[in-house]
C-alpha positions, 0 to 999 in steps of 0.5 A: 145822326152822323154818317157812318165812317167808310171802311178802309177799302172805300178810302182807296183812290182809283189811281196809283198811290205812294206809301206816304199817300196811304199813310195819310189815308190811314191816319185820316181814317183813324182821326175820323173814327175818333182815334188819337194815336199814342206816341208808340202807335204813331212810331210803329205805324210810320215804320210799317208804311216805311216797309220795315219789319216791326217788333212792337212791345207795348202794354195790353190795351195800348192799341197794338191792333191798330198797328196791325190794321195799318200793316194789313191796309198797307199790303192790301192797297198795294195788291199784296197779301197779308196774314194775321196769326194768333195762338188760339182759334177764338181770337182768330175768329174774332179778328176775322169778323173785325177785319171783315168790317174794315175791309169787307167780307170778300177781302178777308179769309180764315184758316184754323186747321179745322175749317177755312173760309175764303182761304185765297183772300188778300187778308187771311186770319189763321192760327200760328201753326197754319202759317208755319205749315204754309211756310214749310210746304211752300217756302219763299214761294208762298204768297205771304207778303206781310204777316202779323204774329200776335202774342209773339211771346209764344215764340218761347213756348216749350210746346208751340214756340216753333210755329212762331219761329218757322215763318221768320226762317222760311219767308225772307220776302215777308214783312213781319209785325211781331207784337206782344206786351211781354217780349223781354230782350228781342235783340238776337231775334231782330238781328237774325231777322234782319240778316235773313231778310236783308231789311231793317227791323224797327223796335218800338217799345213803351211801358206807358199804359193808357189805363194805369194799374194799381197793385195791392197785396191782401192778407184778408180772407178771399171772400172778404177781399172780394166783398170789399172790391165789389163795394168799392166799385172795382168790379168786374173782377177776374179771380185767377185760380190755377185749377178748374176745380178751384174755379168751380168751388170759388164760384159756388162759395160766392153764391152766398154774396149778393152781387147783383141788383134786381135790374142787373138780374133782369138784364142777365135774364134778357141776355140769356133768352133762348140760350140752352144750358143743355149739358150736365154742367149747364145747370150749375153754370146757368145758376152762376151767371144768373147771379152775376158770376162767371166761370172760365177755363179750358174744361168748359164747353166752347159755347159756355166760354163764349157765353161768359165772354159775351156777358162780361163784354155787356158788363153783366158779370161782377166776378169771373172765376177762371184759370190763367186763360185770361192771359191768352188775350180773350176779349173781356173787359176786366177792372180788377185782376185778383190772384189767389196765388203766385205759384202753379203746377206746370205738369212737372212741379209747382213753380212760381209764375214767371214774370211774363206769365204774371204780366200777361194776366195782370195786364188785362186789368183796366181796359181803355174805354171802360176804366180810368184805372185798373187794379191788380190784387194778390192774396197771401197764402192761405196759411199766412192769412189764417195765422194773421187771424190767429194773431189778432185773436191772441192780441185781443185775448192773451189768455188764448195764446196757449190754446191757439196754434198757427198753421204751417204751409202745406206739406206737398206742392207748395211754393212760398210767395209773399208781398216782395214776390208780388212786387218783383213780378210786377216790376221786373222785365219779362224773361228773354225769349228762348228758341224752341226749334226742334225738327220732327217727321212732320216738318220733313213731310211738309218740306217734301210737299213743296212744288220743287221738292223732287227737282231741287235741293230747296225741297225735302231733306236738303231744305231741312238741313238748310232750315236747321242752319237758319234756326235760332239755335246755338251751333251745338244744338244744330249739330244734334238737330242734324243727327236727328234729321238723318234718323228721321229720314231713315225712319220715314222711309222704313215706315213707307211714308216717303220713298226714294225714286228716280228724278222725274226730269230724267237726269241722273240720280234719285230724289225723295217724295211722299208716298203716293198711296197716302191720303191727301190730308195725311198728317203725322203731327203727333210725336208717336205717329210713326209708331202708330203706323208700325203698331197698326200694321201688326193688327189683324185687319179681319179680326172682329175687334180690329176697329176697337184695337186701332182706336186704342192705338190712336188714343195711346199716342194722344195726351192724357185727358187727366181729369177724365181719366181720374174720374174713370179711375175713381169710379172703378175704385168705388165699385171695387171697394163696395164689391170687396167689402161685400165679400168680407175682405178686411180693410187693409187688403181692400185698400191695397187692392183698390190702390192698384186700380187705374183707369181702363187701358185695353190692349195696354200689353200690346201697346207696350210690347209694340212700342218696345220693339219699335223703340229698339230700332228708333231710340229717339222715341224712348222719351215719348212713351205711349199712354194707353187709355180708353175714352173714345173706345169706352164711349163706343163700347157703351153706346154712350152719348156725350151726356150719358158719358158725362153723367156716368163718370161725373164729368160735369166740370170738365166737359170741354176736356172730354170734347177736346179729347174726342175731337183729337181722337177723330182727327187722328183717326181721319188724318194719322191712320193711313187709308190702307189701315182702315176698313168699313167699320 
């Protein structure tokens, strides 16, 4: 048996070493592990050891993780601190355990916002938002000498892109490795990073995939396409749908196929030994996975998503029915990606997938070490497939031509795609990344928490104005952001979150600081956090229902868990329909009354009235109205357990959505409600 390869720390000599020495050590270590560097990997690693920033734009599966490892090693060996960031906590955790193997657990830490392990370690894995918060609160004094920003295409994300931009602006002494398979043109970002840091930025780009992809367009029914792929050894297959209901329904329809043999079923049974499917949806999922079928989407409980990923990594699942969560970098070996469509609802309207979104998902097909090739298949629209069948029937029997009628496309929520659309998405370059810089009150509070905030212009409001000037926005947008910053400052002061006080050093003038009575972990992350402070102050603390009403205010500033609310609404409507029918109310009147019923909104009138009063003084919040609802409060008032609540409203398929909302409500109650508004209840 061969000796195990030492981890990277064991390779380091005791005396001083140069960057060239470290490069040789790293390359030798990689060779000892049987890793042969691709040209793009080699080029990027050379740039890392030369101390340059690197923008690494290579396909999925091309070894970007090894380049990131090189950056951590280069920093660690010189006694410097490095960070790895990712958009999701599951990937942060996965990278944490991976780096522990290479550097030893004592040298690696993790910070996710929920919990931290060894946070002062020389190598830290965290979400992008955690590093952004460090950059805001510590600035260039932060102990961040190198940073790997994985999935850097999130820079252009409408909701989260700020977290990928802030470190570039606030950490000029940090060396960055920006990685993604779908970056598009990064020229402006590279120019601004070079100007800010005073150091060159190397662009390493390659379209060469270690595992080639084959693209095909299918006009056959979905089940026939899947059966054909399985029979031609194209499994495991990830079937991409864009709603959680479609994922479940497809998995259910696939139970009619015999996807696994007896030996595979036994292997799955062994792997499931001791695992508890103890939530209401567990019964369905357990039935699916025992047949070699997986379901993967954000509505699942985290333990079920992890189980599906683990079974897939063991090669025990033939088909996984999931949403586009596959594009976020989950570590699942997939041979074939099958798109059921090329359009999705984005919260406002149905649109075609962007080139970036398509490639993020398609690029997961064919993983090095598992496959010699990967396949990407796209289904034609359902009505097109149905019409092809009708045409074949007409050709086989011309007499049926008059009887058979072709189907038209859906009347609502439909955007057309065809084979040309499919190949355009596969061949076009990703769209340029767009800056999403936006000042908010949380940013100002973080800047005020800097150590020099009360004695220097580099903290607080002055730092915010400087940050706007550094941002990657156009001048017109910067002007609007400065106006907004001024208004935010006034709002925070009126809310008592910040205060103007004499300078602590005795010099003339006044300075700004965060109010001393706020709890240490106070957070105003949500856009309506300051409204919550205002409205909470309008409640009567001695009232019997004070805690419930405060809970309603908190839930009103959170995003709607739409699948949960729809089920609440459906249940109320069913009950009302039955009651009205029993009373003898005629059909049309019944229908009119039932359509007016929505989900529970206790205190909605109070929420809207206080918001109108608040918005009159702070017009910038008018585009972010509160959303009254009752989920956490409803559970509390019913004394319902998680299982009880899922069963009560039929939430089996969206247990993860419910859990996430409850977690967000708890965090907001803990961190966004000031201690002054809390009581013993």
